[in-house]
C-alpha positions as CSV (number, residue, x, y, z in Angstrom):
1,M,-0.1,63.2,35.1
2,T,-2.7,62.1,37.6
3,A,-2.3,58.7,39.1
4,T,-5.6,56.8,39.7
5,A,-6.0,53.8,42.0
6,V,-8.6,51.3,40.9
7,V,-9.6,49.6,44.1
8,G,-12.2,47.1,45.3
9,I,-11.5,44.6,42.6
10,G,-13.1,41.4,43.6
11,E,-11.2,39.3,41.0
12,L,-8.4,40.6,38.9
13,T,-7.2,38.5,35.9
14,T,-3.7,39.7,35.1
15,H,-2.1,37.0,32.8
16,D,1.2,37.7,34.6
17,E,3.0,35.3,36.8
18,V,0.3,35.5,39.5
19,G,-2.6,35.0,37.1
20,V,-5.6,35.8,39.3
21,R,-5.7,38.1,42.3
22,H,-8.6,38.6,44.7
23,D,-9.4,41.8,46.6
24,A,-7.0,43.5,44.3
25,A,-6.0,47.1,43.2
26,V,-4.3,48.6,40.2
27,V,-2.7,52.0,39.9
28,V,-2.8,53.7,36.5
29,D,-0.5,56.6,35.7
30,G,-0.1,58.3,32.3
31,G,-2.1,55.6,30.5
32,L,0.1,52.8,31.8
33,I,-0.2,50.3,34.6
34,A,2.1,51.5,37.4
35,W,1.4,49.0,40.1
36,V,-0.7,45.9,40.8
37,G,-1.4,44.5,44.2
38,H,-3.8,44.6,47.2
39,G,-5.2,47.1,49.5
40,S,-5.6,50.9,49.1
41,P,-2.4,52.2,47.3
42,A,-1.6,55.9,47.4
43,A,-2.7,57.8,44.3
44,D,-4.2,61.2,43.3
45,E,-7.7,59.8,43.0
46,A,-9.4,56.4,43.4
47,V,-12.2,54.5,41.6
48,D,-13.9,51.8,43.8
49,L,-15.4,48.9,41.8
50,G,-17.2,47.5,44.8
51,G,-16.1,43.9,44.3
52,R,-16.6,43.6,40.5
53,A,-14.1,41.7,38.4
54,V,-11.5,43.2,36.1
55,I,-9.8,41.6,33.0
56,P,-7.5,43.0,30.3
57,G,-9.4,44.6,27.5
58,F,-10.3,42.2,24.7
59,V,-7.8,42.1,21.8
60,D,-9.8,41.4,18.7
61,S,-7.1,40.3,16.3
62,H,-9.2,39.4,13.2
63,T,-11.9,41.7,11.7
64,H,-13.1,43.0,8.4
65,L,-14.9,46.2,9.4
66,V,-14.5,48.5,6.5
67,F,-17.5,47.7,4.2
68,A,-20.8,48.9,3.0
69,G,-24.1,47.0,2.7
70,D,-25.1,43.7,4.2
71,R,-25.6,40.1,3.3
72,V,-28.6,39.2,5.4
73,G,-30.2,37.3,2.5
74,E,-27.1,35.1,2.3
75,F,-27.3,34.5,6.1
76,V,-31.0,33.5,5.8
77,A,-30.2,31.1,3.0
78,R,-27.5,29.4,5.0
79,M,-29.9,29.0,7.9
80,A,-32.1,27.2,5.4
81,G,-29.4,24.8,4.5
82,E,-27.2,26.5,1.8
83,A,-23.5,26.0,2.2
84,Y,-21.0,28.9,2.6
85,D,-18.6,29.1,-0.3
86,G,-17.2,32.6,-0.1
87,G,-19.0,33.7,-3.2
88,G,-20.9,36.5,-1.4
89,I,-17.7,38.6,-1.0
90,A,-18.2,40.0,-4.5
91,S,-21.5,41.6,-3.4
92,T,-19.7,43.4,-0.5
93,V,-17.0,44.6,-2.9
94,A,-19.7,46.1,-5.1
95,A,-21.5,47.8,-2.2
96,T,-18.3,49.1,-0.8
97,A,-17.2,50.6,-4.1
98,A,-20.5,52.4,-4.4
99,A,-20.1,54.0,-0.9
100,G,-18.3,57.3,-0.3
101,D,-15.5,57.8,2.2
102,E,-17.8,59.5,4.7
103,E,-20.3,56.7,4.7
104,L,-17.6,54.1,5.1
105,R,-15.9,56.2,7.8
106,A,-19.1,56.6,9.8
107,Q,-20.0,52.9,9.6
108,L,-16.5,51.9,10.6
109,A,-16.5,54.2,13.6
110,S,-19.9,52.8,14.7
111,R,-18.7,49.3,14.5
112,V,-15.5,50.0,16.5
113,A,-17.6,51.9,19.1
114,A,-19.9,48.9,19.5
115,A,-16.8,46.7,20.1
116,R,-15.5,49.1,22.7
117,Q,-18.8,49.2,24.5
118,Q,-18.4,45.4,25.0
119,G,-14.8,45.5,26.4
120,T,-12.6,45.5,23.2
121,T,-9.7,47.8,23.6
122,T,-7.6,46.7,20.6
123,V,-9.0,45.8,17.2
124,E,-7.3,44.7,14.0
125,V,-9.0,45.8,10.8
126,K,-8.4,44.3,7.3
127,S,-9.0,45.6,3.9
128,G,-10.2,43.1,1.3
129,Y,-13.4,44.5,0.0
130,G,-11.7,46.6,-2.8
131,L,-9.7,44.0,-4.9
132,D,-7.9,46.7,-6.9
133,T,-5.0,48.9,-5.9
134,A,-6.9,52.2,-5.5
135,A,-9.8,50.6,-3.6
136,E,-7.6,48.6,-1.2
137,L,-5.6,51.7,-0.5
138,R,-8.8,53.6,0.3
139,L,-9.9,51.0,2.8
140,L,-6.5,50.9,4.5
141,R,-6.4,54.6,4.9
142,L,-9.8,54.5,6.6
143,A,-8.8,51.6,8.8
144,A,-5.7,53.5,9.9
145,E,-8.0,56.2,11.3
146,V,-9.2,53.8,14.0
147,T,-6.3,51.4,14.7
148,A,-2.6,50.9,14.2
149,E,-3.3,47.2,13.5
150,T,-4.2,47.5,9.8
151,T,-4.0,44.5,7.4
152,L,-3.8,44.5,3.7
153,L,-6.0,41.6,2.5
154,G,-5.9,42.3,-1.2
155,A,-5.5,38.5,-1.5
156,H,-9.0,37.9,-0.2
157,V,-10.5,36.4,-3.4
158,V,-9.9,36.7,-7.1
159,P,-12.2,39.3,-8.7
160,R,-14.8,37.9,-11.0
161,G,-13.4,37.5,-14.5
162,A,-9.8,38.0,-13.5
163,D,-7.0,35.5,-14.1
164,P,-5.9,34.2,-10.7
165,D,-2.2,34.2,-11.4
166,A,-2.3,37.7,-12.9
167,Y,-4.3,39.0,-9.9
168,A,-1.9,37.4,-7.4
169,A,0.9,39.1,-9.3
170,L,-0.9,42.5,-9.0
171,V,-1.4,42.0,-5.3
172,A,2.3,41.1,-4.8
173,G,3.5,43.9,-6.9
174,E,1.7,47.2,-7.6
175,M,-0.9,46.8,-4.8
176,L,1.6,45.9,-2.1
177,T,3.9,48.7,-3.1
178,A,1.1,51.3,-2.9
179,C,-0.5,49.9,0.3
180,A,2.4,48.9,2.5
181,P,2.8,52.4,4.1
182,Y,-0.7,52.1,5.5
183,A,-0.5,48.5,6.7
184,R,1.2,46.7,9.5
185,W,0.1,43.2,8.3
186,F,-0.3,41.3,5.1
187,D,-2.9,38.5,4.9
188,V,-3.8,35.8,2.3
189,F,-6.9,33.7,2.1
190,C,-5.4,30.3,1.3
191,E,-8.3,28.1,0.2
192,P,-7.6,26.2,-3.1
193,G,-10.6,26.3,-5.3
194,V,-12.1,29.3,-3.5
195,A,-9.3,31.8,-3.1
196,F,-5.6,31.2,-3.5
197,D,-3.8,27.9,-3.8
198,G,-0.5,26.8,-2.3
199,P,2.0,28.2,-4.9
200,Q,0.1,31.5,-5.1
201,T,0.0,31.8,-1.3
202,E,3.7,31.1,-1.0
203,A,4.6,33.8,-3.5
204,L,2.3,36.3,-1.9
205,L,3.6,35.7,1.6
206,A,7.2,36.0,0.3
207,A,6.3,39.4,-1.2
208,G,4.5,40.6,1.9
209,A,7.6,39.7,4.0
210,A,9.9,41.4,1.6
211,A,7.8,44.6,1.9
212,G,8.4,44.6,5.6
213,L,4.9,43.6,6.7
214,G,4.0,41.0,9.3
215,L,2.2,38.0,7.9
216,R,-1.2,36.4,8.6
217,V,-3.0,33.6,6.8
218,H,-6.7,32.6,6.5
219,A,-6.0,28.8,6.7
220,G,-8.1,25.7,6.8
221,Q,-11.5,27.3,6.9
222,L,-13.6,25.4,4.4
223,G,-11.4,22.3,3.9
224,A,-7.9,20.9,4.4
225,G,-5.2,22.7,2.6
226,P,-1.6,24.1,2.7
227,G,-2.4,27.3,4.6
228,V,-1.3,26.3,8.1
229,G,2.0,24.8,6.8
230,L,2.8,27.9,4.7
231,A,1.9,30.2,7.6
232,V,4.4,28.4,9.9
233,A,7.0,28.1,7.2
234,H,6.9,31.8,6.5
235,G,6.8,32.8,10.2
236,A,3.3,34.2,10.1
237,A,2.1,35.7,13.4
238,S,-1.3,33.9,13.0
239,A,-3.1,31.2,11.1
240,D,-6.8,32.0,11.3
241,H,-9.9,29.8,11.2
242,C,-8.1,26.4,11.5
243,N,-11.3,24.4,11.2
244,H,-9.7,21.6,9.1
245,L,-6.2,20.6,10.4
246,S,-4.1,17.6,9.7
247,D,-1.8,16.0,12.3
248,A,1.1,17.7,10.5
249,D,-0.6,21.1,10.8
250,V,-1.0,20.7,14.5
251,D,2.6,19.5,15.0
252,A,3.8,22.5,12.9
253,L,1.8,25.0,15.0
254,A,3.0,23.4,18.2
255,G,6.6,23.8,17.2
256,S,6.3,27.4,16.1
257,D,5.3,30.8,17.4
258,T,2.4,31.1,15.0
259,V,-0.9,31.5,16.9
260,A,-4.0,29.6,15.9
261,T,-6.7,32.2,15.8
262,L,-10.1,30.6,16.2
263,L,-13.3,32.3,15.0
264,P,-16.3,30.5,16.4
265,G,-18.7,33.4,15.6
266,A,-18.1,32.8,11.9
267,D,-18.6,29.0,12.3
268,F,-21.9,29.7,14.1
269,C,-23.2,32.1,11.4
270,A,-21.9,30.1,8.5
271,R,-23.0,26.7,10.0
272,T,-19.5,25.3,9.4
273,P,-17.7,22.8,11.8
274,Y,-16.1,24.3,14.8
275,P,-12.3,23.9,15.2
276,D,-10.9,21.4,17.6
277,A,-9.6,23.8,20.2
278,R,-9.0,21.1,22.8
279,R,-6.7,19.2,20.3
280,L,-4.7,22.4,19.7
281,L,-4.3,23.2,23.4
282,D,-3.4,19.6,24.3
283,A,-0.6,19.7,21.7
284,G,0.8,22.9,23.1
285,V,-0.5,25.3,20.4
286,S,-1.0,28.9,21.4
287,I,-4.6,30.0,20.5
288,A,-6.4,33.3,20.2
289,L,-10.1,34.1,19.9
290,A,-11.4,36.9,17.6
291,S,-14.7,38.0,16.3
292,D,-14.1,37.9,12.6
293,G,-16.6,40.8,12.4
294,N,-17.6,41.0,8.7
295,P,-20.8,41.3,6.7
296,G,-21.0,37.8,5.3
297,T,-20.2,35.2,8.0
298,C,-20.3,37.1,11.4
299,H,-21.9,40.5,11.5
300,S,-20.8,41.0,15.2
301,T,-17.9,42.3,17.2
302,S,-19.1,40.9,20.5
303,M,-16.1,39.3,22.2
304,P,-18.2,38.2,25.2
305,W,-20.4,36.3,22.8
306,V,-17.3,34.7,21.2
307,I,-16.2,33.7,24.7
308,S,-19.6,32.0,25.4
309,L,-19.4,30.1,22.1
310,A,-15.8,29.0,22.8
311,V,-16.8,27.6,26.2
312,R,-20.0,25.9,24.8
313,E,-18.8,24.7,21.4
314,L,-15.0,24.6,21.6
315,H,-14.9,23.1,25.1
316,L,-12.7,25.7,26.6
317,T,-12.9,26.6,30.3
318,P,-14.0,30.2,30.9
319,A,-10.5,31.0,32.0
320,E,-9.0,29.6,28.8
321,A,-11.5,31.4,26.6
322,I,-10.8,34.8,28.4
323,R,-7.1,34.3,28.1
324,A,-7.4,33.5,24.3
325,A,-9.5,36.6,23.8
326,T,-7.0,38.9,25.6
327,A,-3.4,37.6,25.9
328,G,-3.9,35.2,23.0
329,G,-5.0,38.0,20.7
330,A,-2.1,40.1,21.9
331,Q,0.3,37.3,21.0
332,A,-1.4,37.0,17.6
333,L,-0.6,40.7,17.0
334,R,2.9,40.2,18.5
335,R,2.2,42.7,21.2
336,S,3.4,42.5,24.8
337,D,1.9,45.8,26.0
338,I,-1.8,44.6,25.8
339,G,-3.8,41.6,26.9
340,V,-2.1,41.6,30.3
341,I,-2.3,43.7,33.5
342,R,1.2,44.3,34.8
343,P,3.4,47.3,35.4
344,G,4.4,48.9,32.1
345,A,1.5,47.6,30.1
346,L,-1.1,49.8,28.6
347,A,-4.0,50.5,31.0
348,H,-6.5,48.7,28.9
349,L,-8.9,47.5,31.6
350,A,-12.4,45.9,31.2
351,V,-14.8,45.7,34.1
352,V,-17.2,42.8,34.4
353,D,-20.4,43.6,36.3
354,A,-20.1,40.4,38.3
355,P,-17.8,39.0,41.0
356,T,-15.9,36.8,38.7
357,A,-15.0,36.8,35.0
358,A,-16.5,33.4,34.5
359,H,-19.9,35.2,34.4
360,L,-19.1,36.2,30.8
361,A,-19.7,32.6,29.8
362,Y,-22.2,31.8,32.5
363,R,-24.6,34.6,31.4
364,P,-24.4,34.7,27.6
365,G,-25.8,37.7,25.9
366,M,-25.9,39.9,29.0
367,P,-24.2,43.3,28.9
368,L,-21.8,42.6,31.6
369,V,-18.5,44.1,30.5
370,S,-17.3,47.6,29.7
371,T,-14.0,49.4,29.2
372,L,-12.7,51.5,32.1
373,A,-11.8,55.0,30.9
374,L,-9.1,56.5,33.1
């Protein structure tokens, strides 16, 4: 192994007990952080960043990146005033079914590469655009080629013409059995009247846990509902969206280790109300930021853009937003080896072409961040 010293770091965001260091250096050895401090440490080679800032690589803990086609017409209609109701998912299911493996593989690789070019070093990828056992299995196999953080989202919506209870039983039975070897996580879109109601969600989460998968829940996106409470009750790692929360939901999240994953890019593109991040933080809830990269409500994997939205629309400070996009995402994936810069962690470093990380919010839309390959 060759040890590399990264020196000349003007501002280093670590998310360890120190937090932020200035005039800092990091030693990387064998793909791991070996040392963090100041000065010019001994190493086999050195990379001088000339005063630029370094942060942990972004952890994008919520995406739907295996799909074909687009829904630009749906986006244009929403910008003209139509409300988002989840109905467009069926068109993506049809387009994805018509695409071959090589087409889906190439498009997935392109989307992940675009995310990495903007500082994302860990990405979660869901299925959910198959809605039958064979199709969901295909999407998970493809997702597993680009990430270990794969999620079975067979419980995305009910296919057109299917009986909701019968489809939920299929997901909890045959589909889960076939797909579990290719998934780390099991997700349910809990949205009564649109996707799955409380009793269906509860049964699905119990089945996912029994299959040995970690749990995630799409909760409170379009209206108030039981999703957050069920996520907490079943020990889910994350309740995602959280646009519509009751006081009981906030209290439940605050008393648990379930992370509230906020997706402001989806709210921007769907013209839906933003979640009250300040309320969550003030209550002691752990939050994450993710892109929700998908064809219907956020065709973007730009975490710097998500940070800008979080600062402008969710009223987070730049430091809070960056933490949510890195350490928060790691917590939402129940990982301690990413989202932080400390000895023993993976050497997932992102360089900001500016003296401080706050420039990510200060200069929205600018290509300021890139991953550091060592």
